[in-house]
N, C-alpha and C positions, 0 to 999 in steps of 0.2 A: 288614561288606562293604565295603568297598572303592568309592568312585564307579566306575560304568559311563559311560563316553563311546564312542559310535560317530559317527566320521567318516562323511559320505556326500556322495555328488554330487545332482543335482538331480533330483528325483522324479519330474520329467517324462519323463527319460530314462535315469537309472541303473537299470538292472535289477539290476546285483550288489549296489546298495546296498538295492534292496528285501527281497531275501531275509532279511539278519540282523535287519533291522528289523523284520519280520514275528514272526522265531524271538522275538526279543526283547519282542515286544508281546503274542506268545501265550503267552510265561512270566510274563507280567505282571510285568517286571522295570521297576523306575526306573532310568531312564538318560538323560545327557544328550546332545543331537543338536547335533553341529556339521555344518552344510550348507557345504560350500563349491560356490560354481557353478561348474560344468567350462567347457572351450571359452573362459573369458576371461583376459586377462594377468593374469599371476600367481599362476594358479591350481595350476600344478604346486609354485611355490614353496612354497604355504601347505599343500598335502597334504604336503611333505616335510618340515614341521614336525610331523606327526603318525607319517609312516611313509617309512621308508627304502626300500620299493618305488616309491614316488611315485603311487599308487594308491588309490583309495577303493573299499570300504568298509575301514577298520580301527577294532578294539576295544581301546580302552585301559582296562583294570580294574588299577588301582593300578600296578604295576611291570609287570606280563604285558601284551603287545601281540600283538595278533591279527590281520593284513592281508589275509585272503584269506576270500570269503564262506562257503564251505562250512565252512571252519576257524573261522568265528565261531559258525556254525550249533553244531558240534559242540561247541563250548565252551559254548554258553548251555544246550545240553541235558545238560551236566554239571552247570552250576551250578545249573539248576532240572528236578532229576528228576522232581517231583511235575506239569511241566507235559505230559509225553509226548511230547517233539519227536522222539523214537522209537519206535516200536512195542515194544511189551513182550515180546512171542513172540520165539524168536529167528531164525525163520525168516521172519518178517515184517519183521524187523528188517534182517536181510541184504540184502531185495529192497529195502527203504527206501532202503539204503546204496549198493545196485547204481545203482539208478535216478536217485538225487540224484547219483551220481556220474558218470553217463551225462550228464544236464542240465548237469553243471559242464563236462565236457571236450570234449560235443560239441555238434552242430546249429550247427555253421559258418554254413552258407548259411543259414540260417533268420537268425540274427544280423545277417549283413551284408546282407540283402536288406529286412527287414522291421525294421528299429531298433524300440525301447520309442519310444511316441511317446504319451503319452495324450489329450494333448488335441486331436489328430485324427482324423479316420476316413477311410482310405485305402483304399476297397475294391478288391482284384484286386490291387494295387501289389507289386511285388517278387517276385511268383511265376513260380519256373523250375520246371526239371524237379529240379534237384539239392536247392529249398526245398520241392517237393512231396514228395520223398524223406525228408525230416525232419518235415514235416508228419504223414507217415505213419506214420513210427517212432512218434513221439510219440503220436498216438493208440492204435496197437498197445498203447505201455505203459500209458497209460491203462486200456484197455480190460479187457486183461490183470491189472492192479492191483486196479481196483476188482471184477471177477469174482472174484479170488483172495483179498483182503482187505480188501476196501471194504463188508461188513457193519456195519450200526449206526450210520451216519451219510453223509455225501454227499463225504466227502473220500479220498484215494487207500488210507487205510487205517481208511475209518471217521472218525476224529477227526482233527484237524488235526496235521500231523507236519513236521519239517523237510524231507522230500519235497514237501509241498505248499506251501512256503516257495520251494522251488528251482525248482517249475515255475510259480508265480504271475505272474511277468513274462510265460512263455508266453501265459499268458491273457489278460493286456492285449494282448498283441500279435494274439492272434487276435481281439479285441474291436476292433482299430484296422483292422486287414485285412479284416474279415467275413470271416473264414475259418468255409467250410461243416464242420459237424460232423456225426456220427453221436450220436444222440440221447443216449447215456450218455456222451461228451466233453462234450456241450452243456450237461447236466445239471450236469458238474463244473465247468466254466467258470464257470457262473450261481452255482455255490454260492460258488466263491474270491472273485469280484467283487462278491458281496453279503457278504461277510464285514465287519465295522464298521471293524477295522483298514485292510483293503484299502481302502475307501470313503473314510478318513481319509488315505490316503495318494496316493487319486487326488485329494479334493480341494484339499490342498496342492499336489500336482505341477500342477495345472492354473490353479493361482491364481499360479503364478511367474513373473516378467517372462520374456518371450520369448526365452530365449537360443537360440540355433542353434547347434549344430554344426558 
């Protein structure tokens, strides 16, 4: 297999980079990581060397270039089918893709007002009526998915999938901004944040130089 190279931004801030990184780690993939500090002079030029989109993350695999988070997660699932990055049951898999797609495309108010920042605690900051609506929708997705498909493990579909990779940065936001959650949602957040690969991402992110957006 050709070498996999994942180009990412700051681990403290880049929620989009975190998602495919977790998918690759869960799959047990051996990959090279290239971190380009965002918000710094020359960052865009460096990123353009790897991706015509000018954004991170981007995955290089031989001649294949995949430059969008959910597409990278899909590609990793195809490369490593034994990793179970999508549920085996067709109904569960369709649900997983639906909620992953909703996470990818939606929740703009949450993203805008409660940006990912691993090293800080900001209880109550960024809360608006629109943000509360996003939080309520996310909680409803988690509760419904856990109730319908979550038997056998602590994650949305029991075992870890791309849906969890997509929602993992939200779990970090809920920790940073100390969002109160129903017990089933709190247990889910705790399970995600306790994953060894998530703790490794946190450790690296909080140790980064203090690049401010």
